[in-house]
C-alpha positions in Angstrom: -23.3 6.8 -14.5 -25.9 7.6 -11.7 -24.2 8.0 -8.3 -25.6 6.0 -5.4 -28.6 7.4 -3.5 -27.7 8.9 -0.2 -25.5 11.6 -1.7 -28.4 14.1 -1.8 -27.7 17.2 -3.8 -29.8 20.3 -4.0 -31.3 20.9 -7.5 -30.6 24.2 -9.2 -33.0 27.0 -8.3 -34.6 26.9 -11.7 -35.6 23.3 -11.4 -36.9 23.3 -7.9 -40.5 24.4 -8.6 -41.0 21.7 -11.2 -39.4 19.0 -9.0 -41.5 20.0 -5.9 -44.7 20.1 -8.0 -44.1 16.5 -8.9 -43.6 15.7 -5.2 -46.9 17.4 -4.3 -48.7 15.4 -7.0 -47.2 12.1 -5.8 -47.3 12.7 -2.0 -51.1 13.2 -1.7 -52.1 9.6 -2.3 -49.3 8.3 -0.1 -50.4 10.4 2.8 -54.0 9.3 2.3 -53.0 5.6 2.2 -50.4 5.6 5.0 -51.2 8.3 7.4 -55.0 7.8 7.6 -54.7 6.1 11.0 -52.6 8.7 12.8 -54.1 10.3 15.9 -53.5 14.0 16.6 -53.9 14.9 20.3 -54.6 18.6 19.6 -51.1 20.0 20.3 -48.4 17.3 20.0 -48.1 13.7 19.1 -47.8 11.2 22.0 -44.3 9.8 22.1 -43.3 11.8 18.9 -41.2 10.2 16.2 -39.8 12.0 13.1 -38.5 11.0 9.7 -35.2 12.9 9.3 -34.6 13.5 5.6 -31.6 15.9 5.6 -29.2 17.8 7.8 -27.1 20.9 7.2 -24.2 22.3 9.2 -25.5 25.9 9.4 -28.9 27.6 9.6 -28.9 29.6 6.3 -28.4 26.4 4.2 -30.9 24.5 6.4 -33.6 27.2 5.9 -33.0 27.3 2.2 -33.5 23.6 1.9 -36.5 23.8 4.2 -38.2 26.1 1.7 -37.6 23.6 -1.1 -39.0 20.6 0.9 -41.9 22.5 2.3 -43.3 22.9 -1.3 -43.9 19.2 -1.3 -44.5 18.3 2.3 -46.8 20.3 4.6 -45.6 18.4 7.7 -42.0 19.5 7.4 -40.2 20.6 10.6 -36.7 22.0 11.1 -34.8 21.8 14.3 -31.4 22.6 15.8 -29.8 19.3 16.8 -27.7 18.6 19.9 -24.7 18.3 17.6 -25.1 21.9 16.4 -26.3 20.8 12.9 -29.8 21.6 11.7 -32.2 18.7 10.8 -35.1 18.7 8.4 -37.7 16.1 9.3 -41.3 15.0 8.5 -43.8 14.5 11.3 -44.3 14.2 14.1 -45.9 10.7 14.3 -47.6 9.1 17.2 -45.3 6.1 17.3 -42.4 4.5 15.4 -44.6 2.0 13.5 -46.6 4.8 11.8 -43.4 6.7 11.1 -41.8 3.6 9.6 -44.9 3.0 7.3 -44.6 6.5 6.0 -40.8 6.2 5.6 -41.2 3.0 3.5 -43.8 4.5 1.3 -41.9 7.7 0.6 -38.7 5.7 -0.1 -40.5 3.3 -2.5 -41.8 6.3 -4.4 -38.3 7.9 -4.5 -39.6 11.1 -2.8 -37.0 11.2 0.0 -33.3 10.2 0.2 -32.6 6.5 0.6 -30.7 7.2 3.8 -33.6 8.9 5.6 -34.2 7.4 9.0 -36.4 7.6 12.1 -35.4 10.1 14.8 -36.5 10.7 18.4 -37.8 14.0 19.6 -35.1 13.9 22.2 -32.4 14.6 19.6 -33.9 17.9 18.6 -33.6 21.4 20.2 -35.1 24.7 19.1 -37.5 24.6 16.1 -36.6 27.0 13.2 -39.1 25.7 10.7 -41.9 26.6 10.0 -40.5 30.1 10.1 -42.6 32.4 12.3 -44.0 34.4 9.4 -45.1 31.2 7.7 -46.9 29.6 10.7 -50.7 29.5 10.7 -52.3 32.2 12.9 -52.8 31.0 16.5 -55.7 31.9 18.8 -54.9 34.8 21.0 -54.3 33.9 24.6 -53.7 35.9 27.7 -50.2 36.9 27.7 -48.0 35.3 30.2 -45.1 37.3 31.7 -41.8 36.1 30.2 -39.6 34.3 32.7 -36.6 36.3 33.7 -33.3 35.5 31.9 -31.0 33.7 34.3 -27.3 34.2 33.6 -25.7 30.8 32.6 -23.1 31.1 35.3 -25.9 31.1 38.0 -27.6 28.0 36.7 -26.9 25.3 39.3 -25.1 22.2 38.0 -27.2 19.2 37.1 -27.3 16.6 39.9 -26.5 12.9 39.3 -30.2 12.1 39.8 -31.2 14.7 37.2 -28.6 13.3 34.8 -29.9 9.8 35.3 -33.5 11.0 34.7 -32.5 12.8 31.5 -30.6 9.7 30.3 -33.7 7.6 31.0 -35.7 9.8 28.6 -33.2 9.2 25.7 -34.4 7.0 22.9 -32.3 4.1 21.5 -31.0 6.1 18.5 -29.7 8.9 20.9 -28.0 6.3 23.1 -26.4 4.7 20.0 -25.2 8.2 18.8 -23.4 8.7 22.1 -21.8 5.2 21.9 -20.6 6.0 18.4 -19.2 9.3 19.6 -17.3 7.6 22.4 -16.0 5.0 19.9 -14.9 7.8 17.5 -12.8 9.4 20.3 -11.3 6.1 21.3 -13.0 5.6 24.6 -15.4 2.7 23.6 -14.8 -0.4 21.6 -18.1 -2.3 22.3 -21.2 -2.8 20.2 -23.2 0.2 19.0 -26.6 -1.1 20.3 -28.0 1.6 22.6 -27.7 -0.8 25.6 -25.7 0.9 28.5 -24.0 -2.0 30.2 -20.7 -2.0 32.1 -18.7 -1.4 29.0 -20.5 1.8 28.1 -20.5 3.0 31.7 -16.8 2.5 31.9 -16.3 4.3 28.6 -18.3 7.3 29.8 -16.3 7.4 33.0 -13.0 7.3 31.0 -14.2 10.2 28.9 -15.3 12.2 32.0 -12.0 11.5 33.7 -10.2 12.8 30.6 -12.2 16.0 30.8 -11.3 16.5 34.5 -14.9 15.8 35.5 -16.2 13.3 38.2 -16.2 9.9 36.7 -19.9 9.0 37.4 -20.4 6.9 34.3 -23.6 8.9 33.5 -23.5 11.9 31.1 -24.9 15.2 32.3 -26.9 17.0 29.6 -24.1 19.5 29.1 -21.5 16.7 28.7 -23.7 15.0 26.1 -23.9 18.2 24.1 -20.1 18.8 24.4 -19.2 15.3 23.3 -21.5 15.3 20.3 -20.4 18.8 19.2 -16.8 17.8 19.3 -17.3 14.7 17.3 -19.5 16.5 14.8 -16.8 19.1 14.3 -14.1 16.5 13.7 -16.3 14.5 11.4 -17.1 17.6 9.4 -13.4 18.4 9.0 -12.9 14.9 7.5 -15.9 15.3 5.3 -17.5 12.1 6.5 -21.0 11.5 5.0 -23.3 8.6 5.2 -23.5 6.9 1.8 -26.1 4.3 0.9 -24.9 2.6 -2.2 -28.1 0.7 -3.2 -26.5 -0.9 -6.2 -23.7 -2.4 -4.0 -26.1 -3.0 -1.1 -23.7 -1.2 1.3 -24.2 1.6 3.9 -21.0 3.3 5.1 -19.6 6.6 6.2 -17.1 7.9 3.6 -14.7 10.9 3.5 -16.5 12.7 0.7 -14.2 15.7 0.7 -11.4 13.4 -0.2 -13.1 11.0 -2.6 -15.9 11.1 -5.0 -18.0 8.4 -6.6 -16.2 7.4 -9.8 -17.6 4.3 -11.4 -18.9 0.7 -10.9 -16.6 -2.1 -12.0 -18.2 -5.2 -10.3 -17.4 -6.4 -7.8 -16.2 -2.9 -6.9 -17.8 0.5 -6.5 -14.9 3.0 -6.9 -14.7 6.2 -4.8 -11.5 7.9 -5.8 -9.5 11.1 -5.0 -6.0 12.5 -5.6 -4.6 10.6 -2.6 -7.3 8.3 -1.2 -9.0 5.4 -2.8 -12.0 3.5 -1.5 -13.4 0.3 -3.0 -16.8 -1.0 -1.9 -16.8 -4.8 -2.4 -20.0 -6.4 -3.4 -20.6 -9.7 -5.3 -22.2 -13.1 -5.0 -20.0 -16.0 -4.2 -18.9 -18.8 -1.9 -15.9 -19.5 0.3 -13.7 -20.2 -2.7 -14.6 -16.8 -4.2 -13.9 -15.2 -0.8 -10.4 -16.9 -0.7 -9.7 -15.8 -4.3 -10.6 -12.2 -3.5 -8.4 -12.4 -0.4 -5.4 -13.6 -2.5 -5.9 -11.0 -5.1 -6.5 -7.9 -3.0 -3.2 -8.3 -1.3 -1.5 -8.4 -4.7 -2.8 -4.9 -5.7 -0.6 -1.9 -5.4 -3.2 -0.2 -3.2 -2.3 -2.8 -0.5 1.3 -2.6 0.8 2.9 -6.1 1.1 3.7 -5.8 4.8 0.9 -6.1 7.3 -1.3 -8.5 9.2 -3.5 -10.8 7.1 -6.3 -13.1 8.4 -8.7 -15.3 6.4 -11.3 -17.6 8.0 -14.3 -19.4 6.7 -16.6 -16.4 6.5 -14.4 -13.4 6.1 -11.0 -11.8 6.0 -9.1 -8.7 7.0 -6.0 -7.2 5.4 -3.7 -4.6 6.8 -0.9 -3.0 4.8 1.7 -0.4 5.7 5.0 0.9 4.3 6.7 4.2 4.1 4.4 5.4 1.4 0.9 4.0 1.9 -1.4 2.4 4.5 -4.4 0.3 3.6 -7.1 -1.8 5.2 -9.5 -4.2 3.6 -12.2 -6.4 5.0 -15.0 -8.5 3.7 -17.5 -11.0 5.0 -19.5 -13.8 3.4 -23.2 -14.2 4.4 -26.1 -15.8 2.6 -24.1 -16.2 -0.7 -23.1 -12.5 -0.7 -19.6 -11.1 -0.2 -19.6 -7.5 1.1 -16.8 -5.3 2.3 -14.5 -2.4 1.6 -10.9 -1.4 1.0 -9.3 2.0 1.8 -5.8 3.1 0.8 -4.2 6.4 1.7 -0.8 8.1 2.2 1.2 7.0 5.2 1.6 10.7 6.1 -2.1 11.0 6.7 -2.4 8.2 9.2 -3.4 10.4 12.1 -6.4 11.8 10.2 -7.3 8.7 8.2 -7.1 6.4 11.2 -10.2 8.0 12.6 -11.8 7.9 9.2 -11.1 4.2 9.0 -12.6 3.7 12.5 -15.8 5.5 11.3 -16.0 3.3 8.2 -15.6 0.2 10.3 -18.3 1.3 12.8 -20.8 2.4 10.1 -20.3 -0.4 7.6 -23.5 -2.4 7.0 -24.6 -4.7 4.2 -28.1 -3.7 3.2 -30.6 -5.5 0.9 -30.3 -8.9 -0.6 -28.4 -8.2 -3.8 -24.9 -7.5 -5.0 -23.4 -5.4 -7.8 -24.7 -6.5 -11.2 -21.7 -7.8 -13.2 -22.9 -5.9 -16.2 -22.4 -2.6 -14.6 -19.4 -0.4 -15.7 -16.6 -0.6 -18.2 -13.7 -3.0 -18.1 -10.9 -2.1 -15.7 -7.4 -1.1 -16.7 -6.0 -1.9 -13.2 -7.3 -4.5 -10.8 -10.2 -5.8 -13.0 -13.5 -6.4 -11.3 -13.7 -10.2 -11.4 -10.8 -10.8 -9.0 -12.2 -14.0 -7.5 -12.0 -17.7 -8.4 -14.7 -19.3 -10.4 -15.8 -16.2 -12.3 -14.4 -17.2 -15.7 -14.1 -20.8 -17.0 -10.7 -22.3 -16.9 -8.9 -22.1 -20.3 -8.2 -25.3 -22.2 -4.6 -24.1 -22.7 -2.5 -22.2 -20.2 -2.7 -18.4 -20.3 0.3 -16.3 -19.6 1.4 -12.7 -19.8 3.2 -10.4 -22.1 3.9 -6.7 -22.7 4.0 -4.2 -25.5 7.4 -3.3 -26.9 6.5 -1.0 -29.8 3.7 1.3 -31.0 2.4 -1.2 -33.6 1.4 -3.6 -30.8 4.2 -6.1 -30.9 4.3 -8.1 -27.7 7.2 -9.8 -25.8 6.3 -13.0 -23.9 7.8 -16.2 -22.6 8.7 -18.7 -25.4 7.9 -21.8 -23.4 4.2 -21.1 -23.0 3.5 -20.7 -26.7 5.8 -23.4 -28.0 2.9 -25.5 -29.3 0.6 -22.7 -30.2 -0.3 -22.4 -33.9 -2.3 -19.2 -33.5 -1.4 -17.1 -30.5 -3.8 -14.5 -29.1 -2.9 -11.0 -27.8 -5.9 -10.5 -25.5 -8.6 -11.9 -27.9 -6.9 -10.8 -31.2 -5.1 -13.3 -33.5 -1.4 -12.8 -33.8 1.7 -14.6 -35.3 5.0 -15.6 -33.7 7.6 -13.3 -35.2 10.6 -15.1 -33.7 11.7 -17.1 -30.6 15.0 -17.1 -28.7 15.2 -20.3 -26.8 18.4 -19.3 -25.1 16.8 -16.2 -23.5 13.4 -17.8 -23.2 11.6 -15.0 -25.1 9.3 -14.8 -28.1 7.8 -11.8 -30.0 4.2 -11.8 -31.1 2.9 -9.5 -33.8 -0.9 -8.8 -34.1 -2.4 -9.7 -37.4 -4.0 -6.2 -37.4 -1.8 -3.4 -36.0 -3.3 -1.3 -33.2 -2.1 1.4 -30.9 -1.4 0.0 -27.5 -2.2 2.0 -24.3 1.5 1.9 -23.3 4.9 0.7 -24.4 7.7 -0.7 -22.2 10.9 1.3 -21.7 13.7 -1.1 -21.1 16.3 -0.5 -18.4 20.0 -1.4 -18.5 21.9 -2.1 -16.4 20.0 -3.5 -13.4 19.8 -1.7 -10.1 21.6 -3.0 -7.1 20.1 -6.0 -5.3 17.6 -5.1 -2.7 15.8 -2.5 -4.8 12.0 -2.5 -5.1 10.4 -4.1 -8.1 6.8 -4.6 -9.4 5.7 -7.7 -11.3 2.6 -7.3 -13.6 0.9 -10.4 -14.8 -2.3 -12.4 -15.1 -1.8 -14.1 -11.7 -5.4 -15.5 -11.8 -6.2 -16.2 -15.5 -9.2 -18.3 -14.6 -10.7 -15.6 -12.6 -9.9 -12.2 -13.9 -9.7 -10.1 -17.1 -6.7 -7.8 -16.4 -3.3 -7.9 -14.7 -2.5 -7.8 -11.1 0.6 -5.9 -9.8 2.7 -7.6 -7.1 5.4 -5.8 -5.3 8.8 -7.4 -4.3 12.6 -6.9 -4.4 15.5 -7.7 -6.7 17.4 -10.5 -5.0 20.4 -10.9 -7.3 21.7 -9.9 -10.7 22.2 -13.5 -11.9 19.9 -16.4 -12.4 19.1 -19.2 -9.9 21.8 -21.4 -11.6 24.1 -18.4 -12.0 23.0 -17.4 -15.6 24.4 -13.9 -16.2 21.5 -12.9 -18.4 18.9 -13.6 -15.7 18.0 -12.1 -12.4 16.5 -13.5 -9.2 13.4 -11.9 -7.7 11.9 -12.0 -4.2 8.3 -11.9 -5.2 5.2 -14.1 -5.2 5.1 -15.4 -8.8 2.3 -17.6 -10.2 2.2 -19.5 -13.5 0.1 -16.8 -15.2 2.7 -14.2 -14.5 5.2 -15.8 -16.9 6.1 -13.4 -19.7 5.0 -10.4 -17.7 7.1 -7.3 -17.2 9.3 -6.7 -14.1 9.5 -3.0 -13.4 11.8 -0.9 -11.2 10.4 1.7 -8.8 10.5 4.4 -11.5 8.4 2.3 -14.0 11.2 1.1 -16.3 11.1 -2.6 -17.4 14.2 -4.3 -16.0 13.2 -7.8 -17.2 10.6 -10.4 -18.3 9.3 -13.0 -15.8 10.4 -16.6 -16.7 8.2 -19.6 -16.1 9.2 -22.4 -13.8 10.6 -25.5 -15.5 8.8 -28.8 -15.2 11.8 -30.5 -13.5 12.2 -27.9 -10.8 9.8 -26.5 -8.2 10.9 -23.2 -6.7 10.2 -22.1 -3.2 7.3 -19.7 -2.8 8.5 -16.1 -3.0 11.4 -16.9 -5.4 11.2 -16.0 -9.1 13.4 -15.5 -12.0 13.5 -13.0 -14.9 15.5 -12.5 -18.0 17.3 -9.1 -17.9 16.2 -6.2 -20.1 19.7 -5.6 -21.6 20.2 -9.0 -23.4 16.5 -8.8 -24.5 17.0 -5.4 -26.0 20.1 -6.6 -27.9 18.1 -9.6 -29.3 15.3 -7.3 -30.4 17.5 -4.9 -32.1 19.3 -7.7 -34.0 15.9 -8.6 -35.5 15.0 -5.1 -36.6 13.0 -4.0 -33.6 13.9 -0.8 -31.7 12.7 -1.0 -28.1 12.5 2.2 -26.1 15.1 2.8 -23.5 14.3 4.3 -20.0 15.9 7.6 -18.9 19.2 7.3 -17.1 17.7 9.1 -14.1 14.0 8.9 -13.1 12.2 9.5 -9.9 10.4 6.7 -8.1 6.6 6.6 -8.7 3.8 6.3 -6.2 2.5 2.7 -6.0 -0.8 3.6 -7.7 1.0 5.3 -10.6 3.4 2.4 -10.9 0.5 0.0 -11.0 -1.2 2.1 -13.7 1.9 2.1 -15.9 2.5 -1.6 -15.4 -1.1 -2.4 -16.4 -1.0 -0.2 -19.5 1.8 -2.3 -21.0 0.7 -5.8 -19.8 -1.4 -8.1 -22.0 -3.0 -11.5 -21.7 -1.5 -14.1 -24.1 -3.2 -17.3 -25.0 -3.9 -19.7 -27.9 -6.9 -19.7 -30.2 -7.4 -23.4 -29.3 -8.2 -22.3 -25.8 -11.5 -20.8 -26.8 -14.5 -22.6 -25.7 -16.9 -24.1 -28.3 -20.1 -22.1 -29.0 
């Protein structure tokens, strides 16, 4: 799987010469066609603009990369930035229009990173490339006595008028960079637009006041450098990098020391790590699809059940927080495209990840006019890609859930849903009904061809005390998805809604497709099977019922099956691991008659 462009990596030394030779062959005609109209003044370009192609945090790495790039580009320059990093850039160009034309041509040819951008000369300090020994010989001129070195302490402070004049020379990108830095530190919450109105001025004054400096609302040059250096250091510690995922059509800053590109499972691009998960959301759709995605994302184990939720006509936001995890998701609908992201991380990392989330929100941009190709990536085992309404045709017969109870692939499910089914299906494989127990409401299906399931349920007896955490796995949206969703809740009571001793009441959002699915405790043991609602009774939202695991196990053993039992003592699982185990044992149950003709 090819990772998204924008995560530029340096090729091994042995491959650089060949790669750069290809660049040299390709770049010639591009320069001839694009740069023919550029005007050189003899020493510098008027109003110079650069194409920044890469940046490194230290000089040795920057110089090493400069040698690579210089093999293909004769107009490469290297500069120390105000932030303390070192930039590699092409140019200079007389104006932004000429620089943009060259940028577009080089991007189209795949010769520079997709996230290359135009930069103003004002953002650069000392030039380190070309290195002095590699510069062309210069005409000898009469030596000019060097200016005496003035100790820093004797340099007079910059006046307000000088600060205002220096600010006036800043380009739009430099102004936006400062606004972003203020936003990163929590001093500014306005638009990142480079326009310094009352909001930006007030934010600058607040920052200056926090530093014990006069609150003028105008940065001095030293203050600009200090602010940007601090933010750069903090961002580097979090590993934030600009990612342009051209397949998803999304640009965003991600904590790449904590996650890595994993895979595409449309409509998601997965960036995963040991503790942090990021999903980039990208698909075509309408308001119904947006609402379906909103419903399903809050059912995933990555999103804690408590938190603010908001859905409107053209977007949604989800916040989730509990003792273990915090999460945020957002998406917007524009022009038939749904773009957004989800991040989930440990609650203990809130101080660090809160700033990461702020950077992701500030940097998130839909780019291009396409969404993830549904053909990308393998099928998901948890939270399958097509988590929105209208993706799959509605089945002719209801679809429900079930779960594996032995290593030969036998499945336990709700009896009511397959009562009229001549040929049941486990996923898409034909099966037969081994037996039904109408008193318990269960049925066992045996696949016509035995197969090894990815997981087998371990049944728990007796039940935990009411109030304990549970997880329900099932096909909540059978018309829109191809794998189970895990919904968190609590055990309300150890008897049924009508007092049945073999049942249990659940405080959980249960949909018809969840019937027959496993109900797990916090350690991953199955404590029951979800029962469907009866036609003559409509239950309040958030109330469900399950048959307990103990009577189910007795009924299975009486028919020659030997279900696994859970350990007496087991530690609680992290939500992500609980979801993985639940999904491994849960299957989609249907009828052969529900297949569409053709």
